[in-house]
N, C-alpha and C positions, 0 to 999 in steps of 0.2 A: 494489465487487462480489464476492459469494464468488469466491474464486478455486478455480478446478478446473485441471486437466492441460489440458482441452480449451481452455482459454482462449488459451494462447499459441500450441497450435496451429491453432487458426482464425486467427489473424493471423501466423502464422510467415512471415516471406518479405517481410509488406508494405512494412517499409523499403526494398526493393531492386526493388519494381516500378516500372518508367518512370510517370513522372508523367503522362504522355500515352500512357497504354495503349490508349485509345481515340482516335485522332486525330479532332480536332473537336469532341470533348467539352468538353473545357478549353481555352480560347485559350492560348497560348503565354504571351503577356504576363502572363496572370493568374497563371501559375505561376512568375513570376520571383522567386524567393526573395532575389534581392539588394535588395529593399525592406524586409526584415527585419533587425533589428539584434540582437545578443547581448545579452540584459537581465541577464545573470548577474554581469557583472564587479563587482558593489556586494556579491556575496553572500560572507560571511565564513565561513571554513570553521572547522570545529571545532578549537580551540587547546589547546594543552599544559595551560593553566589550566584549561578545561572539563572535560578529560579526569581530571586531578587530583581535580576537585570529583564524577566520577561515581566513582572509585575509593575514594575516603572516604564516599560515599552508601553505597555496597556493602559496606565492610568493617563500617559502622556496622550494617546490617542485618543481615549475618552474626554480630555480636557477638549483636544481640536474638534471632535465630533460631537460636541455639547451632550454627551452621555454622561451621568452621574455615577451608575453602577450598571453591573453586568450579572444577568444571574445564570449559573452555569450547571447544568446535571451533571451524573455520573458518564465516564468517555474518557476519551484521549483529551480533551480541552481540560478537564478537570485534573486529570493527570500532569497536565502539561503547566498549569498555574499553579497547583497545590501539591501536587505528588499523591494525593488521596486516589487509591484503585478502588473502584465501589462499583456493585453491580446495579442496574437499576432493576426497582421492583414499583409495586402501589406504595411503599412508604417511601416519603420523599427524602433524600439526602442531596443536597447542594449546595454549591460555593456561589456566595456574593461578591463581588470585587468592587470596591468603593472607588470612586475617583482620586482619593486620599486615603492614606493610612492602610493597614492590613487588612486580609479578607476576612469574610464571616464564613464559618460551617454551620449550616441547618441539618441535624440529623436526629434520628428518634433516639432518645434517651439510652436505651438499651443498646445500642450501637457505636455510642460514644467511644469507649476505648477501643475498639475494634478499627474505628476511622481513624483515631489518633495514631494508629501504629503504621500507617505510610503517610501520614500529614508530612509534609517536608517544608513548611513556610510557618512563620508565625502568624496565628491567626485566632481570633476569638470563635469559641464554638457555642452554639446555642441548640438547645436541646427540645426536643417537643414528646409529649406522652402521647398515647394510641388515643387518645378520647381529644386530641387536639388538632387545630389545622395547621399544618406546616407552612402554608402559604402567609397564615396570619403570622405566624412567627417572622418570615422574610419580611412583610411589611412592617413588622413593629421595629425590626432592625432598622429599616430604611428610614422610617421616622425617627428614630433615637440619632440618626446621622444626619438630619435634617434633608434627606434627599428625597422623600417620600412625593413632594410636589413637582418635582423634576423628570427629565427623560431616562429610562431605564431599558438598557439593553438585553434581549433575550438570546442568547445562544442558539444559533439554528438548529441545533438537533434536540431542543428541549420538547418535551411531550407537551401536548397541548392542554391537559390538565394543570400543567404549572404555570403557563401563561396564562389560561383562564382563571386559576385559583389566584393569582396576583393580580390580576385586572379587577377581579372582585372584590380582594382584600385592599387594594389601594386605588380606589377609582379616580385620584387626583394625578396619578402617575400618568405619563405616556410611556406605552410600552413599543419598542422599535427593536430591529435587527440590530444583533450585535457584532454583524458580520465587519463593520469598519475597524473594530478593535480584536476580536478573535483572529480572523481571517489576517487582520494586517500584521500581528504578532507571529502566527503560526506559518505563513505562507511563506518568510523569510527564515531559512535555518540559519542558526549560528554554526562556526566551527566545531563546538562541541556536538551538536547535533550532527551535522554532516560527518564525522569522524565514526560515530555509531553507525550512520545508514552504511558507511563504507565496510565498517566492520561485518554488517549483516551481509552485504554484499559477497565480501571474500567469503564467509561461511556458505552461501549458498552456491557460490562458483567451485569450491573445493569439493563439497556434495556432489556438485555435478560430475566432476571428473572422478569421483570415485564411481559413481553409478553408470556413468556412459558406457565404460569397457564391459561392464556386465549385463548389459541389455543382450538377450538373445532373442531367439525366433520362440513363437510360443507364448512367449509373457504378455500380459495384459497391461492396461494402463493404471489398473490398482495394484498389481504385482510391482511395476517399475515404482509407482509413488510409494508404497511401502517401505522400499529401499531407500529413496530419496528421504524421506522423512527420518529414518532411522540413522542414517548419514548425517542428516542435520542436525539430529540431537546429540550425537557423537563427538561432533563438531563444536557444542556449546550453543548452537541457535535454535530458537523454540518454531518449530514450522509452523506456518501460516496457511498454506495452501502448497498441493503438489496435484496439478492437474497436468494428466498424460493422455496425449490424445493420438490415436494410432489408425494410420490407413486414412479411409473416408472420414472418419471423425473429426481429423484434423483441417477438414473444410469447415468446420461450424465452430466459432470462437469458444465457446465455452462447451463443446463435444456433444454426443448422444449418448443414449442410455442404450444402444447396441454395444455390445461385447465385441473387439476386435484385436486380434493378436498380432504381435510382430511377425512380420515374415519377409520373405525376398522381395524387394524394390518396396517396400511400405516405407511411407512417411512416418517419423515417429516424432511428436510436437510436445514439448515439455515447458509448462507455464510455472515457476516455483518463486516461493519466497519464504522468508523466516522473519524472525525479530531477535533484536539484540537488543537489551537493556530500554527496552519499549519503540525500538526505531525498525523501520522493516527496509527489505529489499524486494525485488520484484525483477527475475530476469527468465526470458524464455529463448528454447534452441529448440531448432530442427535441422533433422538429418534424414537420410533414407539408410534403411537398415538393407546392406548388401549393395547392390547397382543402380544407381540413380538414372532414372530417364532423362531424356533431353530436355521433355516439358519440366520435370521437377527442377533441374539444374536453372533453366531459364528464370521460373519464378522465384526460386532461391535468389538468385542473383538480382533480378529486379527488387526483390523486398530489403536486400541489402544496400541496395543503391538508394533505395526511397527511405532507410532509417540514415544513412550518410546525409541525405540531404536535408532530413530533419534537424540533424546535429548541426550544418554548417547553417542552415538558416537562422536557428536561435540565437539571436543578439540581443544584447540588454536594450529597454525600450522600445521594442517590436511587440506588438501586440500578438498575447498568445496565438489566438486563431488563425496568424498568417502562418504559422508552423504546417497548421495543416491544410491549409491553403495550397501551399507549395509543392506538398506530396500529392493531392488529390490532382494538380495540374500534372505532372509528372505521370500518374498513373492512366490520366485521360487519355496523352500522348501515345502512350502503349495500349490504347484500345480497351482499358477497364472503365468500369462504371457504366455512365458517370455517376457522380456522387456516392452515393451508399450501395448503389445496385450492385448485385454480384453477376459474374465473378469480378472481384474488386475488393476493395476495402470497406466492410461492412460498419466498423466502427470508428471511434476518434483515434488521432494519432498518438496521444499519450494522455496521461493525467498527472496530477500533483502527486507527491509520495511523502511520507515522513513518518509521524507517528503512526497513522491509519495507511494501509495500502494505497486506499484514494482518497485524496485530500483537493481541495480547490488549489489551485484553477486548473482547468484542462487546456491540452492543445486540441483545440476543436473550433470549428467554424464558427466566426460570431464572437469568438471570445475577446473582449478588447482591453482585458487587464496586461500592462505592460510588462514584459520581461524584467526582472530584475536580478541583481546578485544575491546569492542564497536561496532563491526559488529551485525546486528539485521537480523532475518530470520523469515518466516513462517515455521512452521512443520506441514505439511498437508498430508500424506501420504494415502490419499482414497483408497478405492475400489470399482470398478463398475463393476455391472452384468448386461449388457444389456437385457432388456426387463423384468428385474425384480427390481431391487433395487439399490442403492448405500448407499455408508458411509463414509463420511468424518467429520473428527476431526482435527480442526485447533487452533492451540495456537502459538503466536511468542515469541521469546527468543532472549535474547541478550548475547555476549559473554562476560564473563572476565576472569581474569588470572586464577582463579580457575575451568574454565570451563562455559556450559550455565547458564542461569537463566531465568526462565519463566515471562513473563508480565501477564499471564492468568494461573492459573493451570487446567491443562486436567482433564476432568471426567476418573474416573476408573471402570465405572459401568454403563451400559446402563440404568438402573433403576434411577439413579442420573445423568441425562445428561448434566446437568449444574456445576456438581460437589458439593454435599452437598444437592442437590435439588431433594428429590425422586418423580419419577411419581406416581400419584394416582390410585388405582386400576381402572380396568377397569369399566366404567359405574357409577363412583363414580362423584357426584357433582362437577364441576369445579367452 
């Protein structure tokens, strides 16, 4: 689902809510997490050989694009290439990937021991003191490597002060976007990465199966999210988000500040994901508590058809934006939209996913990047009817030479909203 700042704000603190926030709504025995087991023991972390292959691919792309080095700040790309897990602050820690040879890590002197704890590749480490300019340190390294007068790529999430500081310290260099290198590597996942994404998805689906029969009338979105996060942790995943929208709130992709409670005939929309060994899942499910109306069933079935259409449209070599085009044409024929107008689909059909929940490229109008084996996407063509309800079904897939493959199997029936798990009759014991 498209990420916005409000998404985490809406669910902030959900993991810390008591599972029995409203005594009597959920039976104590039903929330016994001891029935869940860590599923991730067989997950294989990214190893040194995998990271060596990443550096080799990056250096090949650097040569192909005339880039002599790439500057990367802390974040998922730093972890991807070096293993270093670090937070951003006013004190620069960064990696420089040269077109030949091992990377260089530039970090404050007093942080070097901590940085080395997660460093997963052979690398030179250069430290700077509090009264020194870290970008001058980066420039010095590039001069030592005879790269200062060439083209230097800047990873797209790097902050302006890093770009500006390097431009000042290295006026002879040409600074350009590192997207051809960084995106060129990260957009195409290896079998090891896909295996970790599959594990994360398996955890999320297992958590859904635990939570779904425990959703009862009177619960709020945060109540349900707390249970989902607790189940995810018990299963070995690290929760990334648990967005739960009830009733009218489901008509707004990232919800509402209004408190809505589960009740008879109310839509429940869950959008949840977790991380396993640094790789993410993203799965949405929508159902109706009790008896669904004809309108709810119709919209649910239309979204299910659109999701399958997006999957069937995705072919190797096709421009990513054409998947979104196909879905919007289908919805327009049904009378929705047109374009992003409501009622209809107000966001893109899908986004890239991997180490980050949202990565380039997106399944969105105008995106010309051709689909290629190893690319991974969400498929989530929701429909939203303001003032009424919304439906979103989201499953992720990865591209192969033979076409797309699901990480999680989409449901095909509102009465089996998780796929193979039929809703109990209205008023039946839960």
